[in-house]
C-alpha positions as CSV (number, residue, x, y, z in Angstrom):
1,M,77.9,125.2,93.7
2,S,81.5,124.7,92.8
3,E,84.4,126.4,94.6
4,D,87.0,128.2,92.5
5,I,90.7,127.5,93.1
6,S,93.7,129.0,91.3
7,K,95.7,126.9,88.9
8,E,98.9,127.7,90.8
9,I,97.4,126.1,94.0
10,V,96.5,123.0,91.9
11,F,100.1,122.8,90.6
12,E,101.4,123.3,94.1
13,K,99.3,120.3,95.3
14,L,100.7,118.2,92.4
15,F,104.3,119.3,93.3
16,N,103.8,118.5,96.9
17,A,102.8,114.9,95.9
18,F,105.6,114.7,93.4
19,N,108.0,115.8,96.1
20,Y,106.5,113.5,98.7
21,G,106.6,110.5,96.3
22,N,102.9,109.7,96.0
23,L,101.9,111.3,92.7
24,G,99.8,108.8,90.7
25,M,98.1,109.1,87.3
26,F,94.8,107.8,86.0
27,I,94.9,107.8,82.3
28,G,92.0,107.3,79.8
29,A,91.5,107.2,76.0
30,G,91.8,111.0,75.7
31,F,95.5,110.7,76.6
32,S,96.2,108.2,73.8
33,K,94.4,110.4,71.3
34,A,96.5,113.4,72.3
35,V,99.7,111.4,72.0
36,I,98.9,109.8,68.7
37,G,97.4,113.0,67.3
38,D,96.9,112.8,63.5
39,D,99.1,109.8,63.0
40,F,97.7,106.6,61.5
41,P,96.1,104.5,62.8
42,P,94.3,107.0,65.0
43,A,93.6,106.2,68.6
44,L,90.0,105.4,69.3
45,G,87.8,105.8,72.3
46,W,85.8,102.9,73.7
47,F,82.6,103.8,71.8
48,E,84.5,104.2,68.5
49,L,86.2,100.8,69.1
50,I,82.8,99.1,69.6
51,K,81.5,100.7,66.5
52,E,84.6,99.8,64.5
53,V,84.3,96.1,65.5
54,S,80.6,96.0,64.6
55,E,81.5,97.3,61.1
56,K,84.3,94.8,60.8
57,F,81.8,91.9,61.5
58,E,79.0,93.6,59.5
59,I,76.8,93.9,62.6
60,E,73.9,96.4,62.5
61,F,74.8,99.2,64.9
62,P,72.1,100.9,66.9
63,N,70.9,104.3,65.7
64,D,71.2,107.4,67.9
65,D,67.7,107.0,69.3
66,E,68.4,103.4,70.3
67,L,71.5,104.4,72.1
68,I,69.8,106.8,74.5
69,G,70.3,105.5,78.0
70,V,72.5,102.6,76.9
71,S,75.8,102.2,78.7
72,L,78.9,101.2,76.8
73,P,79.1,97.8,78.5
74,E,75.4,97.2,77.5
75,L,76.3,98.3,73.9
76,A,79.2,95.8,73.8
77,T,77.0,93.1,75.1
78,L,74.4,93.8,72.5
79,I,76.9,93.7,69.6
80,C,78.3,90.3,70.9
81,K,74.7,88.9,71.0
82,R,74.0,90.1,67.4
83,L,77.4,88.6,66.3
84,A,76.4,85.2,67.9
85,I,73.1,85.2,66.0
86,K,74.8,86.3,62.7
87,R,77.5,83.6,62.9
88,S,75.3,80.9,64.5
89,I,77.7,80.6,67.4
90,D,77.2,80.7,71.1
91,Y,77.6,84.0,73.0
92,I,80.9,83.0,74.7
93,E,82.5,82.4,71.3
94,A,81.1,85.6,69.9
95,K,82.5,87.6,72.8
96,R,85.9,85.9,72.3
97,L,85.9,87.0,68.6
98,F,84.7,90.5,69.6
99,K,87.6,91.0,72.2
100,K,90.2,89.6,69.8
101,E,89.2,92.2,67.2
102,I,89.3,94.9,69.9
103,C,93.0,93.9,70.5
104,N,93.7,93.9,66.7
105,L,92.3,97.4,66.3
106,S,94.0,99.0,69.3
107,N,97.5,98.5,68.0
108,W,98.2,102.2,67.5
109,L,101.6,103.5,68.7
110,P,103.1,107.0,68.9
111,S,105.7,108.2,66.4
112,E,109.3,108.6,67.5
113,K,108.9,112.4,67.7
114,R,105.8,112.1,70.0
115,T,107.3,109.4,72.1
116,K,110.4,111.6,72.7
117,E,108.2,114.7,73.6
118,F,106.1,112.8,76.1
119,R,109.0,110.8,77.5
120,E,110.6,114.1,78.5
121,I,107.4,115.1,80.3
122,F,107.2,111.7,82.2
123,D,110.9,111.9,83.0
124,I,110.1,114.9,85.1
125,L,106.7,113.9,86.4
126,S,108.0,110.5,87.4
127,P,104.7,109.2,88.8
128,S,104.7,106.5,91.4
129,W,102.1,104.5,89.5
130,I,99.8,104.7,86.5
131,V,96.3,103.1,86.2
132,T,94.7,103.1,82.8
133,T,91.5,101.9,81.3
134,N,93.2,101.8,77.8
135,Y,93.9,98.6,76.1
136,D,96.8,100.0,74.0
137,L,100.5,100.2,74.8
138,V,101.1,103.9,74.3
139,L,102.3,104.4,77.8
140,E,104.7,101.4,77.6
141,T,106.2,103.0,74.4
142,I,106.7,106.3,76.1
143,L,108.2,104.7,79.2
144,T,110.3,102.0,77.6
145,G,112.8,100.6,80.1
146,K,111.1,102.6,83.0
147,S,107.8,100.8,83.3
148,K,106.2,97.4,84.0
149,S,103.0,96.6,82.2
150,L,100.4,94.9,84.4
151,G,97.1,93.2,83.4
152,P,93.9,93.1,85.6
153,M,94.9,89.8,87.1
154,N,98.4,91.1,88.2
155,Y,99.2,92.7,91.5
156,L,99.8,96.5,91.4
157,S,103.5,96.1,92.2
158,A,106.8,96.9,90.5
159,P,110.6,96.8,91.1
160,K,112.3,99.9,92.6
161,N,112.5,102.9,90.2
162,I,110.1,101.1,87.8
163,I,106.6,102.7,87.2
164,P,103.8,100.1,87.3
165,I,101.2,100.6,84.5
166,Y,98.1,98.8,85.7
167,H,95.7,98.1,82.8
168,L,92.4,98.0,84.8
169,H,90.4,96.9,81.8
170,G,92.9,94.6,80.3
171,T,95.6,94.9,77.6
172,R,95.6,94.2,73.9
173,L,98.3,91.6,74.4
174,D,95.8,89.3,76.1
175,S,92.3,89.3,74.6
176,E,91.0,87.2,77.6
177,S,91.9,90.1,79.9
178,I,89.7,92.6,78.1
179,I,86.8,94.0,80.2
180,I,84.1,95.5,78.0
181,T,80.8,93.7,78.4
182,Q,78.3,93.9,81.2
183,E,79.2,90.5,82.7
184,D,82.9,91.3,82.5
185,Y,82.2,93.9,85.2
186,I,80.4,91.6,87.6
187,P,83.6,90.1,89.2
188,L,84.9,93.6,89.9
189,F,82.1,94.2,92.4
190,R,82.6,91.0,94.5
191,P,83.3,91.7,98.2
192,N,87.0,92.1,98.8
193,E,87.8,91.9,95.1
194,Y,91.5,92.8,94.8
195,R,91.3,95.2,91.9
196,Q,88.6,97.3,93.3
197,S,90.1,97.4,96.8
198,K,93.6,98.0,95.6
199,L,92.5,100.8,93.3
200,S,90.5,102.5,96.1
201,M,93.5,102.2,98.6
202,T,95.9,103.5,96.0
203,I,93.8,106.5,95.1
204,R,93.3,107.3,98.8
205,E,97.0,107.1,99.6
206,S,98.0,109.3,96.7
207,T,97.4,112.5,94.8
208,T,95.8,111.3,91.6
209,L,96.0,113.3,88.3
210,I,93.3,112.1,85.9
211,L,94.1,112.6,82.3
212,G,92.0,111.9,79.2
213,Y,89.1,110.5,81.3
214,G,85.7,111.8,82.4
215,L,85.2,109.8,85.6
216,G,82.4,108.1,83.8
217,D,83.3,104.4,84.2
218,V,81.2,102.9,86.9
219,N,83.9,100.9,88.7
220,V,86.3,103.9,88.6
221,L,83.5,106.1,90.1
222,S,83.0,103.4,92.8
223,A,86.8,103.2,93.5
224,V,86.9,107.0,93.9
225,D,83.9,106.9,96.2
226,W,85.4,104.0,98.3
227,S,88.7,105.9,98.5
228,K,87.0,108.8,100.2
229,N,85.4,106.6,102.8
230,I,88.2,104.2,103.7
231,Y,89.8,106.4,106.3
232,T,88.1,109.1,108.3
233,E,91.3,110.4,110.0
234,K,92.8,113.5,108.5
235,N,95.8,112.5,106.4
236,E,99.2,114.0,106.9
237,Y,100.3,113.3,103.3
238,P,99.4,115.0,100.0
239,Y,96.0,113.7,98.9
240,E,93.8,115.1,96.1
241,I,91.9,113.9,93.1
242,I,92.7,116.3,90.3
243,Q,91.0,115.8,86.9
244,A,92.0,117.5,83.7
245,L,88.7,117.9,81.8
246,W,88.8,118.7,78.1
247,T,86.6,121.5,76.9
248,S,86.7,123.9,73.9
249,S,86.5,127.0,76.2
250,P,88.4,126.1,79.4
251,K,87.9,128.3,82.5
252,E,91.0,130.2,83.7
253,E,90.5,129.1,87.3
254,A,90.2,125.5,88.5
255,Y,87.3,124.5,90.8
256,I,86.2,121.9,93.3
257,D,83.2,120.0,92.1
258,E,80.3,118.7,94.3
259,N,82.3,115.5,95.0
260,G,85.3,117.3,96.4
261,N,87.4,116.6,93.3
262,I,89.5,119.4,91.8
263,I,88.7,120.1,88.1
264,I,91.1,121.9,85.9
265,E,89.6,122.6,82.4
266,I,91.9,122.2,79.4
267,S,91.8,122.5,75.6
268,D,95.1,120.8,75.0
269,L,96.5,118.0,77.2
270,E,100.1,118.5,76.2
271,D,100.0,122.2,77.0
272,L,98.8,121.4,80.5
273,L,101.6,118.8,81.0
274,N,104.3,121.2,79.7
275,E,103.0,124.0,81.9
276,L,103.0,121.6,84.9
277,I,106.5,120.4,84.4
278,V,107.8,124.0,84.1
279,Y,106.2,124.7,87.4
280,I,107.6,121.5,89.0
281,V,111.2,122.2,87.7
282,N,111.0,125.8,89.2
283,K,109.6,124.6,92.5
284,Q,112.2,121.8,92.7
285,E,115.0,124.4,92.2
286,E,113.5,126.4,95.0
287,Y,113.2,123.4,97.2
288,D,116.8,122.4,96.4
289,R,117.9,125.9,97.5
290,Q,116.0,125.3,100.8
291,L,117.7,122.0,101.2
292,L,121.1,123.6,100.6
293,Q,120.3,126.2,103.3
294,L,119.1,123.3,105.5
295,S,122.4,121.5,104.9
296,K,124.3,124.5,106.1
297,L,122.1,124.7,109.2
298,I,122.6,121.0,109.9
299,G,126.4,121.6,109.5
300,R,126.1,124.2,112.2
301,L,124.1,121.9,114.5
302,E,126.7,119.1,114.1
303,G,129.7,121.4,114.3
304,E,129.1,122.4,117.9
305,N,129.7,126.1,117.0
306,E,130.1,127.9,120.3
307,E,128.5,131.1,119.1
308,F,125.5,129.2,117.7
309,I,125.1,127.2,120.9
310,Q,125.1,130.3,123.1
311,S,122.6,132.0,120.7
312,F,120.3,129.0,121.1
313,I,120.7,129.1,124.9
314,D,120.0,132.8,125.3
315,K,117.5,133.6,122.6
316,R,114.0,132.0,122.4
317,E,113.5,133.2,118.9
318,V,116.4,131.1,117.7
319,R,115.0,128.1,119.5
320,L,111.5,128.6,118.0
321,K,112.9,129.1,114.5
322,L,114.8,125.8,114.8
323,I,111.6,124.1,115.9
324,D,109.7,125.5,112.9
325,V,112.4,124.3,110.5
326,L,112.5,120.9,112.2
327,S,108.7,120.5,111.8
328,R,109.0,121.2,108.0
329,F,112.2,119.1,107.4
330,E,111.7,116.5,110.1
331,H,113.5,113.5,108.5
332,H,116.5,115.6,107.5
333,M,116.9,117.4,110.8
334,I,115.8,115.3,113.7
335,S,119.0,113.5,114.4
336,P,121.3,116.5,114.3
337,Y,118.7,118.6,116.2
338,I,118.7,116.0,119.0
339,Q,122.5,116.0,119.1
340,F,122.6,119.8,119.2
341,L,119.9,120.1,121.8
342,T,121.7,117.7,124.0
343,V,125.0,119.6,123.7
344,C,123.2,122.9,124.6
345,M,121.3,121.5,127.6
346,D,124.4,119.7,128.9
347,K,126.3,123.0,128.7
348,V,123.6,124.8,130.7
349,W,123.4,122.1,133.2
350,E,127.1,122.2,133.9
351,K,126.8,125.8,134.9
352,T,124.1,125.0,137.4
353,S,126.8,123.6,139.7
354,E,128.5,127.1,139.9
355,N,127.8,128.9,143.2
356,G,124.6,131.0,143.0
357,A,123.8,130.1,139.4
358,F,120.1,129.5,140.1
359,N,119.2,131.3,136.9
360,M,120.7,128.4,134.9
361,Y,117.9,126.1,136.0
362,D,115.5,128.7,134.5
363,K,117.4,128.7,131.2
364,Y,117.4,124.9,131.2
365,L,113.7,124.7,132.0
366,N,112.7,127.2,129.3
367,I,114.6,125.3,126.6
368,I,112.6,122.3,127.4
369,L,109.3,124.2,127.6
370,D,109.9,125.8,124.2
371,V,110.1,122.3,122.8
372,I,107.0,120.7,124.5
373,I,104.8,123.8,124.0
374,N,105.7,124.3,120.3
375,Y,106.3,120.8,119.0
376,N,103.2,118.6,118.2
377,Y,103.5,115.5,120.4
378,K,102.3,113.2,117.6
379,R,105.1,114.4,115.3
380,M,107.8,114.3,118.0
381,S,110.5,111.6,117.7
382,P,110.2,109.1,120.5
383,R,113.9,109.7,121.3
384,L,113.4,113.4,121.6
385,F,110.4,112.8,123.8
386,Q,112.4,110.6,126.1
387,I,115.2,113.1,126.4
388,I,112.7,115.9,127.1
389,A,110.9,113.9,129.8
390,Q,114.1,112.9,131.6
391,S,115.5,116.4,131.5
392,L,112.3,117.9,132.7
393,D,112.2,115.5,135.6
394,K,115.8,116.5,136.5
395,V,115.2,120.3,136.5
396,L,111.8,120.1,138.3
397,Y,113.6,118.9,141.4
398,Y,114.7,122.6,141.7
399,V,111.2,124.0,141.1
400,S,108.8,124.7,144.0
401,S,105.4,123.1,143.7
402,S,103.7,126.3,144.8
403,K,104.0,129.5,142.8
404,T,103.5,131.6,145.9
405,V,105.5,129.7,148.5
406,K,109.1,129.4,147.2
407,V,111.4,127.0,149.0
408,F,114.9,128.0,149.9
409,G,117.4,126.2,147.7
410,D,115.0,126.0,144.7
411,S,115.4,128.2,141.7
412,W,112.8,131.0,142.1
413,D,113.1,132.1,138.4
414,A,112.5,128.5,137.2
415,T,109.6,128.3,139.6
416,D,108.0,131.4,138.1
417,S,108.6,130.2,134.6
418,W,107.1,126.8,135.3
419,H,103.9,128.1,136.9
420,I,103.4,130.7,134.2
421,R,104.2,128.5,131.2
422,K,102.8,125.1,132.3
423,K,99.4,126.3,131.2
424,E,100.7,126.6,127.6
425,I,101.6,122.9,127.4
426,P,99.1,121.0,125.2
427,E,96.8,118.7,127.0
428,E,97.9,115.6,125.1
429,T,101.6,116.3,125.8
430,I,100.8,116.7,129.5
431,N,99.0,113.3,129.5
432,Q,101.8,111.6,127.6
433,L,104.5,113.0,129.9
434,Y,102.5,112.1,133.0
435,H,102.0,108.5,132.0
436,Y,105.6,108.2,130.9
437,S,106.7,109.5,134.3
438,K,104.5,107.0,136.1
439,Q,106.0,104.0,134.1
440,N,109.6,105.2,134.3
441,I,109.6,106.4,138.0
442,L,110.2,110.1,137.2
443,S,108.9,111.2,140.5
444,N,109.5,115.0,140.1
445,L,107.8,115.1,136.7
446,R,104.9,113.0,138.0
447,A,104.3,115.1,141.0
448,M,104.3,118.4,139.1
449,L,101.9,117.1,136.4
450,K,99.5,115.2,138.6
451,G,97.3,118.3,139.1
452,L,97.3,119.1,135.4
453,V,96.5,115.8,133.9
454,K,92.9,114.9,132.9
455,E,92.3,111.3,133.7
456,D,89.7,109.4,131.5
C-alpha cells in the first residue's frame, strides 16, 4: 500500500535540500527526450539506440516474443554476437564497432531556444551534482561554463561553483567508456568498486531528484538499496529519493512507494520543473525575509541594548524564544548568542554582590537552566556548553543540597528552583555535565549532579 503525500510537501523537501546545499539530480533518457522535443535528430532511449544500431549494421532484431524477459544488457550482447558472426570478426571487435556507432547516433543537442529555457531552470535549481546514464551531452550544453563532464573512470569531484555531471554509463566522447553489454556491468559489482560505492554514498548524503528515469537499471537500483543501508543513524540533513514518473494521467497527490521513495507523477517534465522553481523562488524570498529579521535580531544581540538585556534577564519567554531561533539558525546565531548570554549573565552576577540580593542567584540559575533544559546537548556548541557548565558550578555554591534543609547564607529561591527544575534536565545533558565537572574539578556541579547521574 502506498502512502499519499501532498505535492507541496515534496516541493518543500526539495527546497530544504536546495537551501541546505545537498540537492542532487539523477537524470535518464526521458530528460533528453523532453529537452530535444521534436527537433532532429530526436533523442533516443537505450532500447531505441540498440535497435537503431542493429538496423545500421543490418543485424536481425529479435521480435516481440523473443524479447520477453530479455534485459537491455542481454539484448546489446546478443546484437554484438550477431554482428561478430555477420562480419566474421571476434566479439571484442564487434562490441567496439557497436559502441562506436552508439556514440555516433547519440549526437543530438538541444536548440538554442530549448537550451536557454532549461538553463534558466538550472540556474535556479543549482544542483550540487548530477548523475546521468545518458551518453549524450545535452546537460553539458545547458550548463555550458557551469559544469564539468565526468566519465565512469573519473572521480565524482569538481571545482567550487562547478556542477559535476557524472556519466555513469559512459559518454559519447569516448566509445571505450560506454557501458551497455552484460559483461560491461560485471566490474561495477566488484567489492569496493568506486563507482558503486560513491554513487551509494552520494545518494545517501543528498536529496536526489530522479528525472526521465524509471529506476529500472540494475546497478542504480543496487546503489539506491545500498544508500539506504549505509547508515542506520537518523540523519540531521535533508534526505529523500524523489522520482518524477511520467504517465499520461498523473495523480494529483504524490505518494511514497513500497521502497520508501517519493513518487510524483507527471505528464510533462518541463511543467514540473517550472512549477518547482516558482516554489523555490517564493520560498527563498520568504527565507530571505527571515534572514533579514534574524540579522536585525543579531544586531540587537551584538549591540548590548540595555532594554533587550533586561527583558532577557526578567522574562523566560524571551529566553525560550531566542533558544528556538538559535536552534533553527544555529550557524548564523551561535557566536552573537554566546556573546549576548555572557553579557546578560555577567550583569546579573554583578548584582549578586549587593547586600541582600539573594534573588539574583535565582535569576542567574534560571537563565542557565532554561538553556540546558531546552537546548539539545548534541546540537550545543562546545563553547556554549563550557560556559554553561562553569557558570552552573559557580551559582550552585549558593544552592543548598537539600530542598528541605536550607542553609543560612544560601539563596533559598535558587535552592527551590534547582530542586524543582533539575528533574527537567535531559539525562544525557546531566551525564555530560557530570563527567565534565569531574575532569575539570567543578566540585559544586559534581556534588549536585552525583545523585542524578546514571552510571553505565
